Rosetta silent file (secondary structure, phi, psi, omega in degrees, C-alpha in Angstrom):
SEQUENCE: MKHVMTVMLVLLVTAAFLTGCALANDPAPTTTSGSSVATTPPGTTSAPTGETTAAGTTAAGPAWETIWAEEAKRRLDTESGYLLVDVRTPEEYASGYIPGAENIEYTGIVDAFEARGIPKDQAVYLYCRSGNRSSIAAAALARAGYTGIVDFGGIINWPYETVKP
SCORE:     score description
SCORE:     0.000 S_00000001
   1 L     0.000  -43.082  176.946 -165.373 -221.569 -121.976 S_00000001
   2 H   -57.052  -40.400  179.868 -168.322 -223.775 -122.955 S_00000001
   3 H   -65.446  -42.480  178.907 -170.758 -221.132 -121.783 S_00000001
   4 H   -62.524  -40.752  175.571 -169.034 -218.376 -123.795 S_00000001
   5 H   -60.561  -45.213  179.678 -169.151 -220.510 -126.906 S_00000001
   6 H   -62.515  -46.705  179.138 -172.869 -221.129 -126.452 S_00000001
   7 H   -56.786  -47.433  179.136 -173.583 -217.408 -125.948 S_00000001
   8 H   -61.415  -38.090  173.807 -171.587 -216.571 -129.097 S_00000001
   9 H   -62.740  -43.702 -179.531 -173.436 -219.148 -131.088 S_00000001
  10 H   -65.673  -36.226  178.317 -176.779 -217.860 -129.968 S_00000001
  11 H   -70.132  -38.730  178.219 -175.728 -214.270 -130.819 S_00000001
  12 H   -66.294  -47.155  177.765 -174.550 -215.346 -134.272 S_00000001
  13 H   -54.744  -46.886 -179.018 -177.706 -217.283 -135.042 S_00000001
  14 H   -62.824  -43.436  176.987 -179.816 -214.314 -133.890 S_00000001
  15 H   -63.230  -44.504  176.116 -177.850 -211.866 -136.062 S_00000001
  16 H   -60.789  -41.009  179.414 -178.175 -214.119 -139.058 S_00000001
  17 H   -63.442  -49.763 -176.812 -181.920 -214.450 -138.492 S_00000001
  18 H   -61.792  -43.858  176.485 -182.461 -210.709 -138.071 S_00000001
  19 H   -63.391  -41.125  178.977 -180.406 -209.918 -141.189 S_00000001
  20 H   -63.071  -43.964 -178.427 -182.274 -212.508 -143.255 S_00000001
  21 H   -65.779  -36.039 -179.893 -185.610 -211.158 -142.151 S_00000001
  22 H   -67.121  -41.449  179.913 -184.605 -207.587 -142.909 S_00000001
  23 H   -64.360  -37.974 -177.500 -183.406 -208.564 -146.409 S_00000001
  24 H   -64.929  -32.056 -177.216 -186.632 -210.544 -147.129 S_00000001
  25 L   -93.044   -1.778 -179.571 -188.669 -207.506 -146.354 S_00000001
  26 L   -80.385  110.594 -176.205 -186.562 -205.054 -148.319 S_00000001
  27 L   -79.353   49.709 -177.802 -188.420 -203.977 -151.506 S_00000001
  28 L   -81.022  155.660 -179.723 -185.035 -203.300 -153.225 S_00000001
  29 E   -63.882  143.410  171.603 -184.559 -203.477 -156.953 S_00000001
  30 E  -124.381  149.339  175.811 -183.428 -206.716 -158.617 S_00000001
  31 L  -112.051  157.350  173.459 -182.073 -206.963 -162.161 S_00000001
  32 L  -136.581  157.145 -177.678 -182.429 -209.663 -164.664 S_00000001
  33 L   -61.384  132.673  177.506 -180.615 -210.296 -167.907 S_00000001
  34 L    67.460   16.986  177.970 -182.010 -208.197 -170.816 S_00000001
  35 L  -136.857  165.957  179.667 -184.664 -206.386 -168.832 S_00000001
  36 L   -75.822  170.928 -179.973 -185.070 -203.191 -166.946 S_00000001
  37 L   -72.345  134.238  174.123 -184.827 -202.834 -163.165 S_00000001
  38 E  -128.404  142.641 -179.698 -188.008 -203.934 -161.394 S_00000001
  39 E   -85.404  128.398 -178.393 -188.899 -203.497 -157.759 S_00000001
  40 L   -75.602  129.945  177.122 -189.681 -206.759 -156.062 S_00000001
  41 L   -64.328  148.077 -177.851 -193.100 -206.520 -154.372 S_00000001
  42 L   -54.041  140.552  177.997 -193.041 -206.895 -150.623 S_00000001
  43 L    88.342   -1.063  175.694 -193.087 -210.486 -149.434 S_00000001
  44 L  -127.703  144.130  172.996 -191.407 -211.946 -152.528 S_00000001
  45 L  -142.391  138.785  178.449 -187.831 -212.348 -153.387 S_00000001
  46 L  -163.104  151.432  171.502 -186.160 -213.713 -156.458 S_00000001
  47 L  -156.826  149.354  177.815 -183.132 -213.332 -158.634 S_00000001
  48 L   -59.153  148.728  179.356 -181.682 -215.180 -161.579 S_00000001
  49 L   -54.781  128.226  175.323 -179.270 -217.945 -160.845 S_00000001
  50 L    82.875   -9.459 -179.379 -175.714 -216.616 -160.459 S_00000001
  51 L   -95.830  161.179 -174.959 -176.653 -212.917 -160.721 S_00000001
  52 E   -91.470  137.764  176.799 -176.204 -210.446 -157.953 S_00000001
  53 L   -88.329  175.325 -179.538 -179.220 -209.116 -156.074 S_00000001
  54 L   -61.632  -30.182 -178.193 -179.503 -205.570 -154.665 S_00000001
  55 L   -80.983   -0.524  176.038 -178.199 -206.867 -151.317 S_00000001
  56 L    85.576    9.957  178.465 -174.993 -208.038 -153.067 S_00000001
  57 L   -98.851  156.963  176.621 -175.607 -211.727 -152.618 S_00000001
  58 E   -94.719  130.471 -179.799 -175.576 -214.320 -155.329 S_00000001
  59 L   -70.317  139.280  176.350 -178.756 -216.214 -155.986 S_00000001
  60 L  -111.655  131.629  175.085 -178.453 -220.010 -155.684 S_00000001
  61 L    89.004  175.143  179.058 -180.648 -222.328 -157.679 S_00000001
  62 L   -65.424  151.688 -179.028 -183.366 -221.620 -160.246 S_00000001
  63 L  -146.745 -175.046  178.922 -185.372 -218.437 -160.004 S_00000001
  64 L  -143.354  174.808  176.587 -187.976 -216.272 -161.746 S_00000001
  65 E  -101.854  142.008  178.246 -188.646 -212.598 -162.197 S_00000001
  66 E  -118.136  126.721 -177.238 -191.016 -210.658 -159.973 S_00000001
  67 L  -134.650  164.416  177.280 -192.542 -207.435 -161.277 S_00000001
  68 L   -81.610  163.967 -179.808 -195.248 -204.956 -160.390 S_00000001
  69 H   -60.606  -36.392  176.959 -198.647 -204.852 -162.175 S_00000001
  70 H   -59.363  -46.861 -179.737 -197.655 -201.686 -164.101 S_00000001
  71 H   -67.663  -37.838  179.917 -194.649 -203.357 -165.643 S_00000001
  72 H   -62.818  -43.045  178.887 -196.732 -206.518 -166.363 S_00000001
  73 H   -58.755  -44.395 -178.479 -199.377 -204.392 -168.166 S_00000001
  74 H   -63.148  -49.059  178.688 -196.740 -202.702 -170.234 S_00000001
  75 H   -63.847  -45.955 -176.996 -195.120 -206.033 -171.236 S_00000001
  76 H   -66.781  -26.823  175.403 -198.470 -207.805 -171.929 S_00000001
  77 H   -77.676  -26.294 -177.747 -199.404 -204.924 -174.173 S_00000001
  78 H  -110.427  -11.914  178.172 -196.203 -204.893 -176.118 S_00000001
  79 L  -102.245  168.177  174.968 -195.003 -208.535 -176.230 S_00000001
  80 L  -142.436  167.915  177.283 -196.527 -211.551 -177.921 S_00000001
  81 L    82.102    5.028 -179.317 -196.085 -215.285 -177.614 S_00000001
  82 L   -91.210  168.920  174.819 -196.465 -215.425 -173.852 S_00000001
  83 E  -115.758  128.055 -177.976 -198.743 -217.477 -171.735 S_00000001
  84 E  -102.376  120.838 -174.799 -200.875 -215.630 -169.122 S_00000001
  85 E  -127.825  121.770  168.289 -201.832 -217.867 -166.157 S_00000001
  86 E   -87.960  111.905 -173.574 -204.232 -217.337 -163.363 S_00000001
  87 L   -90.621    7.220  178.066 -203.183 -219.804 -160.673 S_00000001
  88 L   -72.024  178.435  177.792 -206.301 -219.405 -158.478 S_00000001
  89 L   -73.448  162.619  176.615 -209.004 -221.987 -158.137 S_00000001
  90 H   -59.030  -29.713  176.808 -211.576 -222.363 -160.898 S_00000001
  91 H   -68.906  -41.020  179.739 -214.170 -220.724 -158.644 S_00000001
  92 H   -68.653  -41.233 -177.832 -212.026 -217.701 -158.076 S_00000001
  93 H   -59.495  -42.196 -174.514 -211.110 -217.469 -161.848 S_00000001
  94 H   -66.871  -20.857  179.481 -214.910 -217.601 -162.672 S_00000001
  95 L   -78.888  -12.159  176.477 -215.451 -214.515 -160.429 S_00000001
  96 L   149.152  142.342 -178.291 -213.226 -212.392 -162.719 S_00000001
  97 E  -149.363  169.910  177.564 -209.850 -212.633 -164.451 S_00000001
  98 L   -80.305  133.332  178.697 -207.369 -210.690 -166.604 S_00000001
  99 L   -53.474  132.566  177.138 -208.264 -210.864 -170.335 S_00000001
 100 L    92.660   -8.290 -179.634 -206.438 -213.597 -172.100 S_00000001
 101 L   -72.350  137.074  170.717 -205.628 -215.517 -168.886 S_00000001
 102 E  -100.485  152.179 -179.635 -205.855 -219.269 -168.706 S_00000001
 103 E  -101.515  113.895  173.208 -206.751 -220.910 -165.388 S_00000001
 104 L  -134.006  110.063 -174.919 -204.204 -223.535 -164.173 S_00000001
 105 L   -64.273  140.147 -171.166 -204.376 -223.990 -160.432 S_00000001
 106 H   -60.903  -26.492 -175.073 -201.089 -223.534 -158.661 S_00000001
 107 H   -69.177  -25.031 -179.616 -201.255 -226.927 -156.844 S_00000001
 108 H  -127.909   28.147 -170.863 -200.825 -228.832 -160.126 S_00000001
 109 H   -68.353  -35.957  179.785 -199.132 -226.321 -162.400 S_00000001
 110 H   -65.903  -47.109  178.604 -195.941 -228.331 -163.141 S_00000001
 111 H   -61.443  -41.107 -177.665 -197.977 -231.478 -164.121 S_00000001
 112 H   -68.434  -38.686 -179.913 -200.294 -229.363 -166.270 S_00000001
 113 H   -65.208  -45.565 -178.367 -197.412 -227.659 -168.006 S_00000001
 114 H   -66.614  -40.564  179.578 -195.712 -231.008 -168.677 S_00000001
 115 H   -61.994  -35.018 -178.149 -199.000 -232.594 -169.788 S_00000001
 116 H   -88.792   -5.487  179.207 -199.596 -229.734 -172.298 S_00000001
 117 L    73.829   27.139 -175.448 -195.968 -229.825 -173.618 S_00000001
 118 L   -70.314  126.467 -179.509 -195.333 -226.261 -172.708 S_00000001
 119 L   -56.701  145.351  179.037 -191.657 -225.466 -173.613 S_00000001
 120 L   -63.633  -21.887 -178.143 -189.273 -224.881 -170.709 S_00000001
 121 L  -102.631   10.304 -179.644 -188.304 -221.517 -172.163 S_00000001
 122 L   -60.965  134.206  174.203 -191.922 -220.327 -172.764 S_00000001
 123 L   -71.324  120.624 -177.203 -192.542 -216.775 -171.487 S_00000001
 124 E  -131.941  122.772  177.398 -195.117 -217.239 -168.695 S_00000001
 125 E  -103.928  126.919 -178.614 -196.790 -214.518 -166.638 S_00000001
 126 E  -114.486  140.552  173.007 -198.389 -215.696 -163.366 S_00000001
 127 E  -144.948  165.546  173.995 -200.846 -214.023 -161.010 S_00000001
 128 E  -140.628 -141.375  178.017 -203.226 -215.111 -158.282 S_00000001
 129 L   -86.902  -54.457 -174.546 -205.367 -213.088 -155.801 S_00000001
 130 L  -117.169  -12.844 -175.326 -202.579 -211.455 -153.596 S_00000001
 131 L   116.476  -18.773 -175.291 -199.273 -212.817 -154.879 S_00000001
 132 H   -73.722  -53.191 -177.411 -198.674 -215.685 -152.506 S_00000001
 133 H   -67.817  -32.019  179.109 -199.856 -218.591 -154.735 S_00000001
 134 H   -66.513  -37.887 -179.806 -198.303 -217.079 -157.854 S_00000001
 135 H   -70.051  -31.961  172.683 -194.896 -217.007 -156.123 S_00000001
 136 H   -68.877  -39.000  173.567 -195.367 -220.627 -155.052 S_00000001
 137 H   -62.528  -43.051  176.552 -196.241 -221.540 -158.595 S_00000001
 138 H   -61.302  -39.122  178.763 -193.216 -219.678 -159.907 S_00000001
 139 H   -69.150  -38.588  173.421 -190.912 -221.462 -157.588 S_00000001
 140 H   -56.649  -48.624 -179.085 -192.434 -224.812 -158.582 S_00000001
 141 H   -67.522  -36.480  177.116 -191.934 -224.111 -162.189 S_00000001
 142 H   -64.226  -42.340  172.859 -188.413 -222.832 -161.726 S_00000001
 143 H   -57.625  -32.573  179.928 -187.545 -226.002 -159.818 S_00000001
 144 L   -80.408   -4.099  177.658 -188.919 -227.969 -162.745 S_00000001
 145 L   100.547    5.173  176.468 -186.564 -226.160 -165.125 S_00000001
 146 L   -78.484  133.987 -169.354 -188.831 -223.506 -166.608 S_00000001
 147 L  -113.406  -12.549 -177.048 -186.894 -220.355 -167.309 S_00000001
 148 L  -100.215   31.665 -172.344 -189.335 -217.723 -168.693 S_00000001
 149 E   -83.569  128.157  172.018 -191.310 -217.285 -165.496 S_00000001
 150 E  -130.489  125.620  179.231 -192.565 -213.822 -164.464 S_00000001
 151 E  -106.178  122.221 -178.658 -194.730 -213.358 -161.344 S_00000001
 152 E  -117.154   29.252  170.284 -196.635 -210.153 -161.129 S_00000001
 153 E    78.977 -135.396 -171.376 -198.494 -210.838 -157.889 S_00000001
 154 E  -111.734  157.185  175.755 -202.209 -210.518 -157.335 S_00000001
 155 H   -63.878  -26.974  178.644 -205.296 -209.439 -159.178 S_00000001
 156 H   -65.555  -13.548  176.511 -206.153 -207.282 -156.208 S_00000001
 157 H  -106.550   12.359 -177.565 -203.300 -205.011 -157.256 S_00000001
 158 L   -97.050  101.513 -174.409 -204.328 -205.047 -160.965 S_00000001
 159 L   -83.608   -0.084 -173.172 -206.016 -201.658 -161.729 S_00000001
 160 L   -95.609 -173.878 -177.974 -206.629 -202.510 -165.360 S_00000001
 161 L   -54.648  140.292  171.195 -209.363 -204.314 -167.268 S_00000001
 162 L  -132.872  155.736  174.367 -210.740 -207.572 -165.983 S_00000001
 163 E   -96.475  123.269  176.541 -213.311 -209.976 -167.366 S_00000001
 164 L  -120.389  100.633 -177.003 -216.251 -210.419 -165.005 S_00000001
 165 L   -57.606    0.000    0.000 -218.682 -213.028 -166.176 S_00000001
């Protein structure tokens, strides 16, 4: 009986792991309050607290919105009052950045926001090189209580104008 229970537990854990991995790699649409449907870039997942994701699960804890470069460009061109942040290192930023972006390295982004008195509901658009560090920065800001966070991935996927000093 003990052996059967062990086998069942192993099967259950394996199934949960495989299901979680499959959902994490699913570029399914997510929705947020007051916005259009955006497809989550591969490798990132997020959904607003308490809202239902495409997989039908409810997000737990603070979150942010993830959008593609095309949607970010549209919003940056039509909205105002946002903060555009490049979370790469100062050296990377100096090699080229999106016009209007400020450089705040992802490793100290929460402290920098707090030191500058950036309101918790400020609309903030984040990007890095590939999307990894911007998602880390988005998670850190969300955990700190910031609610207007939008991650649009990496500058390598930005086909629009950049500033190259």
